[in-house]
C-alpha positions, 0 to 999 in steps of 0.5 A, spaced: 669 257 220 670 262 215 665 268 214 662 269 208 665 276 204 661 280 199 665 285 195 663 290 191 668 292 184 665 300 182 671 300 178 671 307 173 663 308 174 659 312 180 660 319 180 659 322 188 653 323 188 651 317 185 655 314 190 653 316 196 646 315 193 648 308 194 651 308 200 644 312 204 640 307 201 644 300 203 642 300 210 637 296 211 641 290 206 647 292 211 643 291 216 640 283 214 648 281 212 650 283 218 645 279 222 647 273 217 654 273 219 656 276 212 661 282 211 659 286 204 662 292 202 664 296 196 669 299 192 669 305 189 673 310 186 678 314 189 674 321 189 668 317 191 672 314 198 669 319 202 663 320 200 661 313 202 665 312 207 660 319 211 654 316 208 653 309 208 652 304 214 658 303 219 659 296 217 660 296 210 666 294 208 669 301 205 675 298 199 680 302 195 681 299 188 688 300 188 695 304 192 702 305 191 707 301 196 710 308 197 709 312 203 710 319 199 714 321 193 715 323 186 709 318 183 704 322 180 697 320 180 698 315 186 695 315 192 698 312 199 696 308 204 697 314 209 692 318 204 687 312 205 688 312 213 687 319 213 679 318 210 679 312 214 680 306 208 682 299 211 682 295 205 685 295 198 684 291 191 691 289 189 693 285 182 685 285 179 686 283 172 685 290 169 691 293 173 694 287 170 693 288 163 692 296 162 697 299 168 703 293 168 701 291 174 705 284 176 705 280 181 712 281 184 710 289 185 703 287 189 707 283 193 710 290 196 703 293 196 702 288 200 707 288 205 706 295 206 699 294 206 700 289 212 705 292 215 700 299 216 694 294 218 690 294 213 687 289 208 689 286 202 684 283 197 689 280 192 686 278 185 689 272 180 686 268 175 688 266 167 687 268 161 682 264 156 687 261 152 692 259 159 684 257 160 683 252 154 692 250 154 689 246 161 694 251 165 690 254 169 692 251 177 700 252 174 698 260 173 694 261 179 699 258 184 706 263 181 701 268 182 699 266 188 706 264 190 710 270 188 704 275 191 705 272 198 712 271 198 715 272 204 709 272 208 708 268 215 702 264 216 700 269 221 700 275 216 697 271 210 690 270 215 689 276 214 689 277 206 684 276 202 684 272 195 679 272 189 679 267 183 677 271 177 680 268 170 679 274 165 676 270 161 669 270 165 670 277 167 665 283 164 664 277 158 657 275 161 661 268 161 661 265 167 666 259 170 661 253 172 661 252 180 664 245 179 670 250 175 671 256 181 670 250 186 676 246 183 680 252 182 680 255 188 681 248 192 687 247 188 689 256 190 688 252 199 692 247 197 697 251 195 696 256 201 696 250 205 702 247 202 706 254 203 703 257 210 700 251 213 694 250 216 694 258 216 691 256 209 684 255 213 683 262 215 684 265 208 678 267 205 678 266 198 673 269 194 670 268 186 669 273 181 667 273 174 660 275 172 657 274 178 649 275 179 644 275 184 641 269 179 648 265 180 651 266 187 648 262 190 650 256 186 658 258 188 657 259 194 654 252 195 661 250 195 666 248 200 672 253 199 669 258 196 668 264 202 665 270 198 664 274 191 668 280 188 663 283 184 663 288 178 657 290 175 652 287 178 654 291 185 652 298 182 645 298 184 641 297 190 637 292 187 642 288 184 646 289 191 640 286 195 640 280 190 647 279 191 647 278 198 640 275 199 643 269 195 648 269 200 645 268 205 641 261 201 
């Protein structure tokens, strides 16, 4: 049975003191999650990664929000895998819709990053999702299928077992509008069927998260669906009270 996962994407929020305060205050809720067989983590900005790692309980996953696929070189403003490894980071979010829209990150680019992370024994969290126009045109499944096939191209079944996938419909991110549990389950179930066609039984081991205006008040609905293995959460992961509510919703 796949283990539930809650990952908070802090985006461009929190200073180092604010991140440290969260890390110091989350111990009890992380223990509660672990006791209920749930993985929990956060993805701070690069400048806050060390602060969270140094002050958080050991069972809190700390993820980066991006990485470059090259080990070093003339890539101004970028961070490499060896740099993340040096401070103890093992997880990285890739292909978030904001990275795709604002930074030109493509599924092909994500494929290179995923391969580099897996080669370094790290865990990629690969995001996919469609725009409102694509959703309204009824093309969600074809769009997401292409993102999955391109992003995971040339991986082996054993490699894909180590990848976490996050389905985030762009029209539901930060808008207060969320996909119904039925829409989320239908699309995530389809993603799993695509994985099954590509990688066989390994698809059953891949954790697929839902993201898009997930809150303490609605997370339990999503978790009731058989193919949804957890959540990638933005704004609702920023405060200790809200994060605790998300964990409690996962336990229900």
